Predicted model as a PDB file, atoms N, CA, C, CB and O in Angstrom, pLDDT in the B-factor column:
MODEL        1                                                                  
ATOM      1  N   MET A   1      13.047   1.596  31.477  1.00 91.00           N  
ATOM      2  CA  MET A   1      14.177   2.018  30.731  1.00 91.00           C  
ATOM      3  C   MET A   1      13.626   2.199  29.292  1.00 91.00           C  
ATOM      4  CB  MET A   1      15.392   0.972  30.832  1.00 91.00           C  
ATOM      5  O   MET A   1      12.943   1.407  28.642  1.00 91.00           O  
ATOM      6  N   TRP A   2      14.086   3.433  28.946  1.00 94.00           N  
ATOM      7  CA  TRP A   2      13.414   3.789  27.480  1.00 94.00           C  
ATOM      8  C   TRP A   2      14.580   3.701  26.329  1.00 94.00           C  
ATOM      9  CB  TRP A   2      12.717   5.485  27.475  1.00 94.00           C  
ATOM     10  O   TRP A   2      15.709   4.099  26.613  1.00 94.00           O  
ATOM     11  N   LEU A   3      14.356   3.289  25.312  1.00 95.00           N  
ATOM     12  CA  LEU A   3      15.229   3.116  24.267  1.00 95.00           C  
ATOM     13  C   LEU A   3      14.857   3.792  23.046  1.00 95.00           C  
ATOM     14  CB  LEU A   3      15.389   1.804  24.027  1.00 95.00           C  
ATOM     15  O   LEU A   3      13.678   3.688  22.708  1.00 95.00           O  
ATOM     16  N   LYS A   4      15.635   4.461  22.327  1.00 96.00           N  
ATOM     17  CA  LYS A   4      15.284   5.097  21.005  1.00 96.00           C  
ATOM     18  C   LYS A   4      15.557   3.976  19.888  1.00 96.00           C  
ATOM     19  CB  LYS A   4      16.215   6.504  20.729  1.00 96.00           C  
ATOM     20  O   LYS A   4      16.674   3.500  19.682  1.00 96.00           O  
ATOM     21  N   LEU A   5      14.412   3.623  19.207  1.00 96.00           N  
ATOM     22  CA  LEU A   5      14.470   2.757  18.156  1.00 96.00           C  
ATOM     23  C   LEU A   5      13.876   3.427  17.052  1.00 96.00           C  
ATOM     24  CB  LEU A   5      13.856   1.502  18.433  1.00 96.00           C  
ATOM     25  O   LEU A   5      13.543   4.605  17.177  1.00 96.00           O  
ATOM     26  N   HIS A   6      13.680   2.722  15.829  1.00 96.00           N  
ATOM     27  CA  HIS A   6      13.240   3.291  14.591  1.00 96.00           C  
ATOM     28  C   HIS A   6      12.273   2.533  13.767  1.00 96.00           C  
ATOM     29  CB  HIS A   6      14.334   3.538  13.818  1.00 96.00           C  
ATOM     30  O   HIS A   6      12.512   1.355  13.501  1.00 96.00           O  
ATOM     31  N   ASP A   7      11.183   3.124  13.336  1.00 94.00           N  
ATOM     32  CA  ASP A   7      10.233   2.498  12.589  1.00 94.00           C  
ATOM     33  C   ASP A   7      10.428   3.113  11.279  1.00 94.00           C  
ATOM     34  CB  ASP A   7       8.842   2.620  13.142  1.00 94.00           C  
ATOM     35  O   ASP A   7      11.456   3.675  10.903  1.00 94.00           O  
ATOM     36  N   ASN A   8       9.244   2.941  10.553  1.00 92.00           N  
ATOM     37  CA  ASN A   8       9.141   3.520   9.031  1.00 92.00           C  
ATOM     38  C   ASN A   8       8.877   5.024   9.027  1.00 92.00           C  
ATOM     39  CB  ASN A   8       7.892   2.803   8.170  1.00 92.00           C  
ATOM     40  O   ASN A   8       8.837   5.643   7.964  1.00 92.00           O  
ATOM     41  N   ASN A   9       8.685   5.655  10.292  1.00 94.00           N  
ATOM     42  CA  ASN A   9       8.487   7.100  10.339  1.00 94.00           C  
ATOM     43  C   ASN A   9       9.477   7.742  10.964  1.00 94.00           C  
ATOM     44  CB  ASN A   9       7.329   7.474  10.935  1.00 94.00           C  
ATOM     45  O   ASN A   9       9.356   8.939  11.224  1.00 94.00           O  
ATOM     46  N   GLY A  10      10.642   7.014  11.309  1.00 95.00           N  
ATOM     47  CA  GLY A  10      11.753   7.711  12.039  1.00 95.00           C  
ATOM     48  C   GLY A  10      11.946   7.107  13.433  1.00 95.00           C  
ATOM     49  O   GLY A  10      11.568   5.969  13.709  1.00 95.00           O  
ATOM     50  N   PRO A  11      12.565   7.943  14.311  1.00 97.00           N  
ATOM     51  CA  PRO A  11      12.973   7.319  15.610  1.00 97.00           C  
ATOM     52  C   PRO A  11      11.573   7.434  16.552  1.00 97.00           C  
ATOM     53  CB  PRO A  11      14.390   8.186  16.319  1.00 97.00           C  
ATOM     54  O   PRO A  11      10.805   8.396  16.535  1.00 97.00           O  
ATOM     55  N   ILE A  12      11.451   6.390  17.261  1.00 95.00           N  
ATOM     56  CA  ILE A  12      10.435   6.277  18.205  1.00 95.00           C  
ATOM     57  C   ILE A  12      11.087   5.990  19.732  1.00 95.00           C  
ATOM     58  CB  ILE A  12       9.449   5.105  17.703  1.00 95.00           C  
ATOM     59  O   ILE A  12      12.183   5.431  19.747  1.00 95.00           O  
ATOM     60  N   PHE A  13      10.543   6.300  20.851  1.00 95.00           N  
ATOM     61  CA  PHE A  13      10.966   6.035  21.995  1.00 95.00           C  
ATOM     62  C   PHE A  13      10.165   4.872  22.672  1.00 95.00           C  
ATOM     63  CB  PHE A  13      10.970   7.215  22.690  1.00 95.00           C  
ATOM     64  O   PHE A  13       8.946   5.013  22.775  1.00 95.00           O  
ATOM     65  N   ILE A  14      10.813   3.637  23.180  1.00 93.00           N  
ATOM     66  CA  ILE A  14       9.999   2.582  23.696  1.00 93.00           C  
ATOM     67  C   ILE A  14      10.233   2.585  25.098  1.00 93.00           C  
ATOM     68  CB  ILE A  14      10.273   1.245  23.089  1.00 93.00           C  
ATOM     69  O   ILE A  14      11.404   2.694  25.459  1.00 93.00           O  
ATOM     70  N   ASN A  15       9.267   2.477  26.025  1.00 92.00           N  
ATOM     71  CA  ASN A  15       9.681   1.961  27.491  1.00 92.00           C  
ATOM     72  C   ASN A  15       9.655   0.735  27.437  1.00 92.00           C  
ATOM     73  CB  ASN A  15       8.866   2.340  28.657  1.00 92.00           C  
ATOM     74  O   ASN A  15       8.576   0.184  27.216  1.00 92.00           O  
ATOM     75  N   MET A  16      10.751   0.024  27.610  1.00 92.00           N  
ATOM     76  CA  MET A  16      11.135  -1.414  27.620  1.00 92.00           C  
ATOM     77  C   MET A  16      10.575  -1.984  28.753  1.00 92.00           C  
ATOM     78  CB  MET A  16      12.603  -1.667  27.610  1.00 92.00           C  
ATOM     79  O   MET A  16      10.472  -3.209  28.695  1.00 92.00           O  
ATOM     80  N   ASP A  17      10.157  -1.412  29.837  1.00 90.00           N  
ATOM     81  CA  ASP A  17       9.489  -1.894  30.960  1.00 90.00           C  
ATOM     82  C   ASP A  17       8.181  -2.443  30.636  1.00 90.00           C  
ATOM     83  CB  ASP A  17       9.366  -0.888  31.926  1.00 90.00           C  
ATOM     84  O   ASP A  17       7.742  -3.341  31.354  1.00 90.00           O  
ATOM     85  N   THR A  18       7.564  -2.058  29.736  1.00 90.00           N  
ATOM     86  CA  THR A  18       6.315  -2.421  29.312  1.00 90.00           C  
ATOM     87  C   THR A  18       6.228  -3.478  28.181  1.00 90.00           C  
ATOM     88  CB  THR A  18       5.674  -1.254  28.930  1.00 90.00           C  
ATOM     89  O   THR A  18       5.123  -3.847  27.784  1.00 90.00           O  
ATOM     90  N   VAL A  19       7.268  -3.925  27.707  1.00 92.00           N  
ATOM     91  CA  VAL A  19       7.485  -4.753  26.553  1.00 92.00           C  
ATOM     92  C   VAL A  19       7.294  -6.030  27.042  1.00 92.00           C  
ATOM     93  CB  VAL A  19       8.807  -4.600  25.888  1.00 92.00           C  
ATOM     94  O   VAL A  19       8.045  -6.349  27.964  1.00 92.00           O  
ATOM     95  N   THR A  20       6.415  -6.918  26.634  1.00 89.00           N  
ATOM     96  CA  THR A  20       6.196  -8.237  27.111  1.00 89.00           C  
ATOM     97  C   THR A  20       6.922  -9.192  26.545  1.00 89.00           C  
ATOM     98  CB  THR A  20       4.979  -8.600  27.008  1.00 89.00           C  
ATOM     99  O   THR A  20       7.264 -10.187  27.185  1.00 89.00           O  
ATOM    100  N   HIS A  21       7.301  -8.972  25.052  1.00 91.00           N  
ATOM    101  CA  HIS A  21       8.237  -9.955  24.196  1.00 91.00           C  
ATOM    102  C   HIS A  21       8.676  -9.241  23.042  1.00 91.00           C  
ATOM    103  CB  HIS A  21       7.513 -11.310  23.691  1.00 91.00           C  
ATOM    104  O   HIS A  21       8.084  -8.201  22.751  1.00 91.00           O  
ATOM    105  N   PHE A  22       9.584  -9.625  22.373  1.00 91.00           N  
ATOM    106  CA  PHE A  22       9.991  -9.021  21.246  1.00 91.00           C  
ATOM    107  C   PHE A  22      10.693 -10.204  20.513  1.00 91.00           C  
ATOM    108  CB  PHE A  22      10.878  -7.752  21.530  1.00 91.00           C  
ATOM    109  O   PHE A  22      11.306 -11.074  21.131  1.00 91.00           O  
ATOM    110  N   GLN A  23      10.555 -10.181  19.046  1.00 92.00           N  
ATOM    111  CA  GLN A  23      11.036 -11.233  18.159  1.00 92.00           C  
ATOM    112  C   GLN A  23      11.503 -10.756  16.845  1.00 92.00           C  
ATOM    113  CB  GLN A  23      10.005 -12.216  17.947  1.00 92.00           C  
ATOM    114  O   GLN A  23      11.109  -9.720  16.308  1.00 92.00           O  
ATOM    115  N   ARG A  24      12.387 -11.595  16.351  1.00 93.00           N  
ATOM    116  CA  ARG A  24      12.881 -11.240  14.966  1.00 93.00           C  
ATOM    117  C   ARG A  24      11.712 -11.317  13.899  1.00 93.00           C  
ATOM    118  CB  ARG A  24      14.076 -12.247  14.538  1.00 93.00           C  
ATOM    119  O   ARG A  24      10.982 -12.295  14.064  1.00 93.00           O  
ATOM    120  N   VAL A  25      11.400 -10.531  12.891  1.00 90.00           N  
ATOM    121  CA  VAL A  25      10.671 -10.916  11.975  1.00 90.00           C  
ATOM    122  C   VAL A  25      11.283 -11.728  10.872  1.00 90.00           C  
ATOM    123  CB  VAL A  25      10.112  -9.900  11.570  1.00 90.00           C  
ATOM    124  O   VAL A  25      12.295 -11.361  10.274  1.00 90.00           O  
ATOM    125  N   GLU A  26      10.555 -12.988  10.587  1.00 87.00           N  
ATOM    126  CA  GLU A  26      11.320 -14.068  10.086  1.00 87.00           C  
ATOM    127  C   GLU A  26      11.824 -13.588   8.573  1.00 87.00           C  
ATOM    128  CB  GLU A  26      10.390 -15.469  10.088  1.00 87.00           C  
ATOM    129  O   GLU A  26      11.050 -13.047   7.784  1.00 87.00           O  
ATOM    130  N   GLY A  27      13.127 -13.838   8.294  1.00 86.00           N  
ATOM    131  CA  GLY A  27      13.627 -13.475   7.079  1.00 86.00           C  
ATOM    132  C   GLY A  27      14.237 -12.053   6.898  1.00 86.00           C  
ATOM    133  O   GLY A  27      14.852 -11.726   5.883  1.00 86.00           O  
ATOM    134  N   GLN A  28      14.018 -11.239   7.956  1.00 86.00           N  
ATOM    135  CA  GLN A  28      14.368  -9.992   7.872  1.00 86.00           C  
ATOM    136  C   GLN A  28      15.119  -9.540   9.239  1.00 86.00           C  
ATOM    137  CB  GLN A  28      13.147  -9.213   7.538  1.00 86.00           C  
ATOM    138  O   GLN A  28      15.130 -10.275  10.227  1.00 86.00           O  
ATOM    139  N   ARG A  29      15.775  -8.204   9.209  1.00 87.00           N  
ATOM    140  CA  ARG A  29      16.522  -7.937  10.286  1.00 87.00           C  
ATOM    141  C   ARG A  29      15.554  -7.138  11.404  1.00 87.00           C  
ATOM    142  CB  ARG A  29      17.798  -7.123   9.794  1.00 87.00           C  
ATOM    143  O   ARG A  29      16.036  -6.761  12.473  1.00 87.00           O  
ATOM    144  N   ARG A  30      14.412  -6.957  11.124  1.00 93.00           N  
ATOM    145  CA  ARG A  30      13.465  -6.218  11.765  1.00 93.00           C  
ATOM    146  C   ARG A  30      13.095  -6.773  13.240  1.00 93.00           C  
ATOM    147  CB  ARG A  30      12.283  -6.175  10.866  1.00 93.00           C  
ATOM    148  O   ARG A  30      13.540  -7.891  13.502  1.00 93.00           O  
ATOM    149  N   THR A  31      12.398  -6.173  14.144  1.00 95.00           N  
ATOM    150  CA  THR A  31      11.952  -6.922  15.153  1.00 95.00           C  
ATOM    151  C   THR A  31      10.464  -6.523  15.486  1.00 95.00           C  
ATOM    152  CB  THR A  31      12.885  -6.775  16.299  1.00 95.00           C  
ATOM    153  O   THR A  31      10.094  -5.373  15.251  1.00 95.00           O  
ATOM    154  N   THR A  32       9.717  -7.328  15.957  1.00 95.00           N  
ATOM    155  CA  THR A  32       8.301  -7.055  16.274  1.00 95.00           C  
ATOM    156  C   THR A  32       8.277  -6.848  17.938  1.00 95.00           C  
ATOM    157  CB  THR A  32       7.283  -8.382  15.722  1.00 95.00           C  
ATOM    158  O   THR A  32       8.803  -7.717  18.634  1.00 95.00           O  
ATOM    159  N   LEU A  33       7.758  -5.871  18.457  1.00 94.00           N  
ATOM    160  CA  LEU A  33       7.669  -5.629  19.927  1.00 94.00           C  
ATOM    161  C   LEU A  33       6.112  -5.613  20.280  1.00 94.00           C  
ATOM    162  CB  LEU A  33       8.424  -4.184  20.353  1.00 94.00           C  
ATOM    163  O   LEU A  33       5.247  -5.038  19.619  1.00 94.00           O  
ATOM    164  N   VAL A  34       5.919  -6.354  21.451  1.00 93.00           N  
ATOM    165  CA  VAL A  34       4.536  -6.167  21.973  1.00 93.00           C  
ATOM    166  C   VAL A  34       4.689  -5.442  23.391  1.00 93.00           C  
ATOM    167  CB  VAL A  34       3.734  -7.642  22.104  1.00 93.00           C  
ATOM    168  O   VAL A  34       5.402  -5.875  24.296  1.00 93.00           O  
ATOM    169  N   THR A  35       3.958  -4.336  23.453  1.00 90.00           N  
ATOM    170  CA  THR A  35       3.837  -3.620  24.709  1.00 90.00           C  
ATOM    171  C   THR A  35       2.443  -3.818  25.344  1.00 90.00           C  
ATOM    172  CB  THR A  35       4.112  -2.130  24.485  1.00 90.00           C  
ATOM    173  O   THR A  35       1.412  -4.083  24.725  1.00 90.00           O  
ATOM    174  N   PHE A  36       2.589  -3.629  26.816  1.00 86.00           N  
ATOM    175  CA  PHE A  36       1.302  -3.785  27.577  1.00 86.00           C  
ATOM    176  C   PHE A  36       1.184  -2.636  28.393  1.00 86.00           C  
ATOM    177  CB  PHE A  36       1.219  -5.053  28.438  1.00 86.00           C  
ATOM    178  O   PHE A  36       2.142  -2.240  29.057  1.00 86.00           O  
ATOM    179  N   ALA A  37       0.078  -2.067  28.398  1.00 77.00           N  
ATOM    180  CA  ALA A  37      -0.364  -0.845  29.247  1.00 77.00           C  
ATOM    181  C   ALA A  37      -1.072  -1.265  30.490  1.00 77.00           C  
ATOM    182  CB  ALA A  37      -1.326   0.107  28.445  1.00 77.00           C  
ATOM    183  O   ALA A  37      -2.288  -1.423  30.383  1.00 77.00           O  
ATOM    184  N   PRO A  38      -0.604  -1.440  31.473  1.00 74.00           N  
ATOM    185  CA  PRO A  38      -1.556  -2.183  32.737  1.00 74.00           C  
ATOM    186  C   PRO A  38      -2.767  -1.291  33.083  1.00 74.00           C  
ATOM    187  CB  PRO A  38      -0.636  -2.387  34.286  1.00 74.00           C  
ATOM    188  O   PRO A  38      -3.798  -1.785  33.540  1.00 74.00           O  
ATOM    189  N   ASN A  39      -2.625   0.039  32.857  1.00 75.00           N  
ATOM    190  CA  ASN A  39      -3.835   0.810  33.420  1.00 75.00           C  
ATOM    191  C   ASN A  39      -5.191   0.531  32.373  1.00 75.00           C  
ATOM    192  CB  ASN A  39      -3.410   2.581  33.500  1.00 75.00           C  
ATOM    193  O   ASN A  39      -6.318   0.517  32.868  1.00 75.00           O  
ATOM    194  N   GLY A  40      -5.044   0.370  31.279  1.00 74.00           N  
ATOM    195  CA  GLY A  40      -5.981   0.215  30.195  1.00 74.00           C  
ATOM    196  C   GLY A  40      -6.219  -1.192  30.059  1.00 74.00           C  
ATOM    197  O   GLY A  40      -7.367  -1.605  29.892  1.00 74.00           O  
ATOM    198  N   GLY A  41      -5.065  -2.097  30.125  1.00 76.00           N  
ATOM    199  CA  GLY A  41      -5.313  -3.399  29.624  1.00 76.00           C  
ATOM    200  C   GLY A  41      -4.889  -3.417  28.253  1.00 76.00           C  
ATOM    201  O   GLY A  41      -5.288  -4.398  27.625  1.00 76.00           O  
ATOM    202  N   THR A  42      -4.264  -2.683  27.695  1.00 84.00           N  
ATOM    203  CA  THR A  42      -4.254  -2.780  25.955  1.00 84.00           C  
ATOM    204  C   THR A  42      -2.866  -3.022  25.597  1.00 84.00           C  
ATOM    205  CB  THR A  42      -4.774  -1.300  25.083  1.00 84.00           C  
ATOM    206  O   THR A  42      -1.904  -2.538  26.192  1.00 84.00           O  
ATOM    207  N   SER A  43      -2.817  -3.747  24.658  1.00 87.00           N  
ATOM    208  CA  SER A  43      -1.391  -4.034  24.312  1.00 87.00           C  
ATOM    209  C   SER A  43      -1.369  -3.348  22.785  1.00 87.00           C  
ATOM    210  CB  SER A  43      -0.986  -5.832  24.368  1.00 87.00           C  
ATOM    211  O   SER A  43      -2.387  -3.121  22.132  1.00 87.00           O  
ATOM    212  N   VAL A  44      -0.166  -3.099  22.401  1.00 89.00           N  
ATOM    213  CA  VAL A  44       0.326  -2.578  21.120  1.00 89.00           C  
ATOM    214  C   VAL A  44       1.376  -3.476  20.437  1.00 89.00           C  
ATOM    215  CB  VAL A  44       0.915  -1.208  21.338  1.00 89.00           C  
ATOM    216  O   VAL A  44       2.278  -3.984  21.104  1.00 89.00           O  
ATOM    217  N   MET A  45       1.274  -3.655  19.235  1.00 91.00           N  
ATOM    218  CA  MET A  45       2.440  -4.346  18.520  1.00 91.00           C  
ATOM    219  C   MET A  45       3.196  -3.345  17.573  1.00 91.00           C  
ATOM    220  CB  MET A  45       1.894  -5.609  17.640  1.00 91.00           C  
ATOM    221  O   MET A  45       2.550  -2.674  16.768  1.00 91.00           O  
ATOM    222  N   LEU A  46       4.374  -3.255  17.653  1.00 92.00           N  
ATOM    223  CA  LEU A  46       5.219  -2.289  16.970  1.00 92.00           C  
ATOM    224  C   LEU A  46       6.219  -3.026  16.117  1.00 92.00           C  
ATOM    225  CB  LEU A  46       5.933  -1.364  17.969  1.00 92.00           C  
ATOM    226  O   LEU A  46       6.642  -4.117  16.498  1.00 92.00           O  
ATOM    227  N   HIS A  47       6.618  -2.488  14.982  1.00 94.00           N  
ATOM    228  CA  HIS A  47       7.720  -3.038  14.062  1.00 94.00           C  
ATOM    229  C   HIS A  47       8.921  -2.100  14.125  1.00 94.00           C  
ATOM    230  CB  HIS A  47       7.214  -3.172  12.520  1.00 94.00           C  
ATOM    231  O   HIS A  47       8.758  -0.917  13.827  1.00 94.00           O  
ATOM    232  N   VAL A  48      10.176  -2.578  14.514  1.00 96.00           N  
ATOM    233  CA  VAL A  48      11.130  -1.555  14.468  1.00 96.00           C  
ATOM    234  C   VAL A  48      12.165  -2.084  13.535  1.00 96.00           C  
ATOM    235  CB  VAL A  48      11.683  -1.179  15.856  1.00 96.00           C  
ATOM    236  O   VAL A  48      12.086  -3.271  13.220  1.00 96.00           O  
ATOM    237  N   HIS A  49      13.109  -1.359  13.064  1.00 96.00           N  
ATOM    238  CA  HIS A  49      14.118  -1.691  12.133  1.00 96.00           C  
ATOM    239  C   HIS A  49      15.475  -2.302  12.889  1.00 96.00           C  
ATOM    240  CB  HIS A  49      14.436  -0.369  11.293  1.00 96.00           C  
ATOM    241  O   HIS A  49      16.395  -2.811  12.247  1.00 96.00           O  
ATOM    242  N   GLU A  50      15.471  -2.196  14.166  1.00 95.00           N  
ATOM    243  CA  GLU A  50      16.619  -2.759  14.812  1.00 95.00           C  
ATOM    244  C   GLU A  50      16.441  -4.297  15.334  1.00 95.00           C  
ATOM    245  CB  GLU A  50      16.960  -1.830  15.984  1.00 95.00           C  
ATOM    246  O   GLU A  50      15.398  -4.544  15.939  1.00 95.00           O  
ATOM    247  N   SER A  51      17.350  -5.303  15.148  1.00 94.00           N  
ATOM    248  CA  SER A  51      17.257  -6.613  15.280  1.00 94.00           C  
ATOM    249  C   SER A  51      17.267  -6.701  16.899  1.00 94.00           C  
ATOM    250  CB  SER A  51      18.429  -7.398  14.467  1.00 94.00           C  
ATOM    251  O   SER A  51      17.569  -5.788  17.668  1.00 94.00           O  
ATOM    252  N   PRO A  52      16.860  -8.030  17.237  1.00 93.00           N  
ATOM    253  CA  PRO A  52      16.628  -8.300  18.605  1.00 93.00           C  
ATOM    254  C   PRO A  52      18.022  -8.407  19.317  1.00 93.00           C  
ATOM    255  CB  PRO A  52      15.769  -9.603  18.764  1.00 93.00           C  
ATOM    256  O   PRO A  52      18.089  -8.229  20.533  1.00 93.00           O  
ATOM    257  N   ASP A  53      19.166  -8.703  18.551  1.00 93.00           N  
ATOM    258  CA  ASP A  53      20.629  -8.644  19.057  1.00 93.00           C  
ATOM    259  C   ASP A  53      20.824  -7.222  19.263  1.00 93.00           C  
ATOM    260  CB  ASP A  53      21.768  -9.262  18.029  1.00 93.00           C  
ATOM    261  O   ASP A  53      21.264  -6.864  20.355  1.00 93.00           O  
ATOM    262  N   ASP A  54      20.551  -6.321  18.334  1.00 95.00           N  
ATOM    263  CA  ASP A  54      21.016  -4.836  18.723  1.00 95.00           C  
ATOM    264  C   ASP A  54      20.146  -4.406  19.913  1.00 95.00           C  
ATOM    265  CB  ASP A  54      20.819  -3.706  17.433  1.00 95.00           C  
ATOM    266  O   ASP A  54      20.674  -3.677  20.751  1.00 95.00           O  
ATOM    267  N   ILE A  55      18.800  -4.801  20.082  1.00 94.00           N  
ATOM    268  CA  ILE A  55      17.923  -4.333  21.138  1.00 94.00           C  
ATOM    269  C   ILE A  55      18.828  -4.823  22.392  1.00 94.00           C  
ATOM    270  CB  ILE A  55      16.293  -5.001  21.056  1.00 94.00           C  
ATOM    271  O   ILE A  55      19.277  -4.031  23.220  1.00 94.00           O  
ATOM    272  N   MET A  56      19.039  -6.217  22.430  1.00 93.00           N  
ATOM    273  CA  MET A  56      19.681  -6.816  23.682  1.00 93.00           C  
ATOM    274  C   MET A  56      20.956  -6.117  23.767  1.00 93.00           C  
ATOM    275  CB  MET A  56      19.896  -8.433  23.641  1.00 93.00           C  
ATOM    276  O   MET A  56      21.324  -6.122  24.942  1.00 93.00           O  
ATOM    277  N   GLU A  57      21.680  -5.590  23.098  1.00 94.00           N  
ATOM    278  CA  GLU A  57      22.963  -4.955  23.336  1.00 94.00           C  
ATOM    279  C   GLU A  57      22.694  -3.534  23.983  1.00 94.00           C  
ATOM    280  CB  GLU A  57      23.796  -4.841  21.960  1.00 94.00           C  
ATOM    281  O   GLU A  57      23.299  -3.138  24.979  1.00 94.00           O  
ATOM    282  N   MET A  58      21.733  -2.815  23.319  1.00 93.00           N  
ATOM    283  CA  MET A  58      21.287  -1.538  23.986  1.00 93.00           C  
ATOM    284  C   MET A  58      20.815  -1.639  25.462  1.00 93.00           C  
ATOM    285  CB  MET A  58      20.152  -0.959  23.190  1.00 93.00           C  
ATOM    286  O   MET A  58      21.040  -0.727  26.258  1.00 93.00           O  
ATOM    287  N   LEU A  59      20.248  -2.614  25.754  1.00 93.00           N  
ATOM    288  CA  LEU A  59      19.648  -2.915  27.132  1.00 93.00           C  
ATOM    289  C   LEU A  59      20.869  -3.190  27.926  1.00 93.00           C  
ATOM    290  CB  LEU A  59      18.566  -4.195  27.176  1.00 93.00           C  
ATOM    291  O   LEU A  59      20.937  -2.618  29.014  1.00 93.00           O  
ATOM    292  N   TRP A  60      21.876  -3.991  27.562  1.00 93.00           N  
ATOM    293  CA  TRP A  60      22.956  -4.230  28.282  1.00 93.00           C  
ATOM    294  C   TRP A  60      23.760  -2.999  28.581  1.00 93.00           C  
ATOM    295  CB  TRP A  60      23.694  -5.181  27.642  1.00 93.00           C  
ATOM    296  O   TRP A  60      24.233  -2.764  29.693  1.00 93.00           O  
ATOM    297  N   GLU A  61      23.891  -2.221  27.523  1.00 89.00           N  
ATOM    298  CA  GLU A  61      24.677  -0.959  27.830  1.00 89.00           C  
ATOM    299  C   GLU A  61      23.870   0.106  28.593  1.00 89.00           C  
ATOM    300  CB  GLU A  61      25.191  -0.325  26.510  1.00 89.00           C  
ATOM    301  O   GLU A  61      24.459   1.157  28.847  1.00 89.00           O  
ATOM    302  N   GLU A  62      22.681  -0.028  28.960  1.00 76.00           N  
ATOM    303  CA  GLU A  62      22.001   0.926  29.754  1.00 76.00           C  
ATOM    304  C   GLU A  62      22.255   0.661  31.340  1.00 76.00           C  
ATOM    305  CB  GLU A  62      20.471   0.864  29.383  1.00 76.00           C  
ATOM    306  O   GLU A  62      21.738   1.397  32.180  1.00 76.00           O  
TER     307      GLU A  62                                                      
ENDMDL                                                                          
END                                                                             
C-alpha cells in the first residue's frame, strides 16, 4: 500500500509494505520510517512530517 507523505522537499510516496518500523521523533511531531528492499537487502531511513498517529489513520482509511 502506497501512502503520500511529506519530507523537507515536499510530497513523497512510501510503499508501506516495505516499512519495517516507524516511530515518533522525540519531542517533535515528525516520524522516522525504516524501509527494507528485499532484493538488494538495503534499508533506508526516512524522516517525514506526519506523526505516527496520522500515518496509522491513513493506513486504516485505505
